N, C-alpha and C positions, 0 to 999 in steps of 0.2 A: 578483463575477462573474468567472469564469475567462477566460483569453485567447480560447479558441474560442467561449465563450458570448458574449463581446463582439463577436467577428467575425460571429456570427449576427445579433445585434442591429443592428450597423452595416449588414449586408447587407439586412435587411428595411427599415430606414429609408431606405437609398439607393434601393432599388427603389420605395418609396412616393414618394420625391421625384421620380423620373423619371415615374412615372404621374401624379403631381400636375401636373407641368409640362405633359405632353401633354394632360391633361384640361382644365385651366383655360385654358391659353394657346393651344394649337394647335387643338383641336377646337371648344371652346365660345367662346373669346375672352372669358370672364367674369372679372370682378374677384373678388378673394378676399373671402369673406364669413365670418360667424361659424361657419357649418357647416364651413368648411374647417379652421378652427383646432380645432374639436371632433374632426373626423376625424383631424387630425394627432396630437392627444393620444391617441386610441384606437390608432393605429398604433404610436406610441411605447410605449404600455403593452403591446401585443401583442409588440413587439420585445423589450422587457425581460423579459417572461414567458417567451418562447421561449428566450432566452439562459440564464435561470435554470434552466429545465427541462432544457436540454442539459447544463449543469454538474452538475445533480443526478443525471441518468441516468449520466453519465460517472463520477461519484464512486462510485455503487453498483455499477457494472460493474467497477471496479478495486479497491475497498477493502472490507475487512471492517468492517461497521458498528459492531461492539462495540469493537474495539481500534484502529480507524483505521489499521491496517497494510494492506499489499496482500493480496489474496486469491490463491488457488491459480492461477487463470486468468492473472492479471497476471504473477506471478513466473515461470510457465512461458513466457509470451510474451517476457519480458525476458531469458531465459537466453541466447539466441543473441547478442543485442546486447551483453550484458555480457562474454561469453566472447571475442568479437572485440575488445572494448575492452581486455581484459586482455592478450590476445596481441599487440596492437599495441604494448604497452609491454614485451613480452618476459616477461610474467608469466602465472601460471595463475589460473583462476577458482576460488574456494573456495566451498563450500557447507556450512553448519552446520545440522544438524537438532537442534532443542532440544525435549526432552520434560520437562515439569515433574514432579518427584518429589512424591508425597503430595498431588497435586491432588484425587484422589478423596476423600481423607480431609477435605479442606477443604470440598468440596461436601456430604459426608455429615454433618459435624459442625456446620458454620457456615451451611449453606444455599447454594443456587445463586446467590443474589444476591451473596453474599460471594465465590463462585467467579468470577463475572463481574467483580467489582471487582478480584480478584487478576489476572485475565487482562489487564485494562487497565493495571494497575500494571506487570506484566511487560513489556507492550508499550512502556510509557514508558521502562523501564530499557533495553530493547534499543535504542531510539532514542537514548538518552543515551550508551550505550557504543559505538555504531556510528559509522562514518565517513559523510560526506555521500553518498558514491557507493554505499553498501551498500543492498541491497534487503531489507526486512524484511516477512515475510508470515506470516499465520496459516495454517498448513497444515491445521488441523482440530482440534477439541477443545482439548487443552492443548499442542498441538505448534506450534512456530514454525519458520520457515526464514529463514536469512539468507544471501543471495548476496553474496559479498565479492570485488570485482574486485582484481586485482593483489596477490595474497596473498604473504606470505613463509612460510618453513618453520614458524614458530612461531605462526601466526595463530590456530589452534584453541586452543592452550594459553593464549595471552594472552587471548583472548576469554572462555574458560571461567573463568579466574581473576577477570576483571572482573565477569562475570555472577554468579558464586557470592558474591562479596563484596557486591554490591548486594542480592542476594536475602536475605542474612542480616539486612539492615536493615529488612525488611518486618515490620510489626507485625500478627501474626495472633492468636495466643494462646499461652500458655505450653506447652500440650500439643502444638502443631503447629509444625513448621518446613517451609519450602519450599526445595527445591533444584532442580537441573536435571541431566539426563543429556544429554550432547552428543555427537553423531557428526559427523565431518567427512569431506569428500571434496574432491579437487581434480582439475581436468582442463584440457586444452588443447582447441583447436578440434576435432581429430579423435580424441581419446582415448576419449571416452565421451559418451553422450547424457544428457539431463536425467534420464530415468528410471533410468539406470544410476548416476548420481551419487546419486540419492535412495536407491537400494538399498544402495549402499556406505555411505553415511552412516547409514542405518537399522541396518545390521549393527553398525557401530561404536558407535552409541548404545545398542543392546541389550546389547552386551558391557559397556559402562560401567555400565549399570543393574544387570546381574547381579552385578557385582563389588562393588556397594555393600552 
């Protein structure tokens, strides 16, 4: 159970303890009986269930269920927080837009289940080669976004080399290979919006794909 889920559980149990005290001691002056312990167990179960439901709802509101990366909504909300964090250290925020090459051929030749497996493998690779503070999100279809705080000038080239190297290790079939076209954009607090960064990265990614 997550941190906020535990807080909800503790809150429910604490509220029950207050009500229990008032009911048994102040108003009725009754001794504790078996029914009290049964009621306590019920409230504890409800508290645990409420906490788990909160964590589950929070997970599905933030994550892509297939790849376990962040979803579009979460990465957009995180943009301003990350850009201020980068600027605080005198750095720019970097954005990488990653589009898988030949993904359609994988779906058509090997089936959509294999395509889904490939997406989960790519997500695992992105987590492997990314830093702890990077935000990885599935943007849609076979596209991923990585927000990289505090980037240097070579961040896109370095990331692309690592990713391409890992993708060559994937075991698909002899006729199919998977690669990636990557577009990059950087900004400071006032230079451009999230939408403008996406557009710039998308143009760069398209140029890379055309040149292949």
